[in-house]
C-alpha positions as CSV (number, residue, x, y, z in Angstrom):
1,X,-14.0,-66.0,-52.9
2,X,-14.3,-62.5,-54.1
3,X,-15.4,-61.5,-57.5
4,X,-13.3,-58.9,-59.3
5,X,-12.9,-57.3,-62.6
6,X,-9.7,-56.3,-64.3
7,X,-8.4,-54.9,-67.6
8,X,-5.5,-56.6,-69.3
9,X,-3.6,-56.2,-72.5
10,X,-4.7,-58.2,-75.6
11,X,-1.5,-60.3,-75.5
12,X,-2.2,-61.3,-71.9
13,X,-5.8,-62.2,-72.6
14,X,-4.6,-64.3,-75.6
15,X,-2.1,-66.1,-73.4
16,X,-4.8,-66.8,-70.7
17,X,-7.4,-67.9,-73.3
18,X,-4.9,-70.3,-75.0
19,X,-3.7,-71.7,-71.6
20,X,-7.2,-72.2,-70.4
21,X,-8.3,-74.0,-73.5
22,X,-5.2,-76.2,-73.5
23,X,-5.7,-77.1,-69.8
24,X,-9.5,-77.3,-70.1
25,X,-10.0,-74.8,-67.3
26,X,-11.6,-71.4,-67.0
27,X,-9.6,-68.2,-67.4
28,X,-10.5,-67.5,-63.7
29,X,-9.0,-70.8,-62.6
30,X,-5.9,-70.2,-64.6
31,X,-5.5,-66.8,-63.0
32,X,-6.1,-68.2,-59.5
33,X,-3.4,-70.8,-60.1
34,X,-0.9,-68.2,-61.4
35,X,-1.6,-66.0,-58.3
36,X,-1.2,-69.0,-56.0
37,X,2.1,-70.0,-57.6
38,X,3.4,-66.4,-57.3
39,X,2.4,-66.0,-53.7
40,X,4.2,-69.3,-52.8
41,X,7.3,-68.2,-54.5
42,X,7.3,-64.7,-52.9
43,X,6.4,-66.1,-49.5
44,X,3.5,-63.7,-49.2
45,X,1.0,-66.1,-47.7
46,X,3.3,-68.6,-46.2
47,X,3.9,-69.5,-42.5
48,X,7.6,-69.5,-43.4
49,X,7.4,-65.7,-43.8
50,X,6.7,-65.3,-40.1
51,X,8.9,-68.1,-38.8
52,X,11.1,-67.0,-35.9
53,X,9.4,-63.7,-35.2
54,X,8.7,-64.7,-31.6
55,X,11.4,-67.1,-30.7
56,X,11.8,-67.8,-27.0
57,X,14.6,-69.8,-25.4
58,X,12.2,-71.0,-22.6
59,X,9.0,-71.8,-24.4
60,X,8.7,-74.6,-26.9
61,X,5.7,-76.1,-28.7
62,X,6.1,-79.4,-26.8
63,X,5.7,-77.5,-23.5
64,X,2.5,-75.6,-24.5
65,X,0.5,-77.0,-21.6
66,X,3.0,-75.7,-19.1
67,X,2.6,-72.2,-20.5
68,X,-1.2,-72.3,-21.2
69,X,-2.1,-73.6,-17.8
70,X,0.5,-71.9,-15.7
71,X,-0.6,-71.1,-12.2
72,X,-0.5,-67.5,-11.3
């Protein structure tokens, strides 16, 4: 994990503080969960975001040994 510092508006701080108290979590944990939720929705860190970028009509996952150990 990385430690970071940020400045937020009073209304955002109040929201985070209230949410963290209600859920009995730290403000840091609440922020991590919000970021995780956002990143899943926007497909930023998802394998789905790179799906199909290297499609090959001959190579399939089930045939990986054939391609890995192909004789030259």
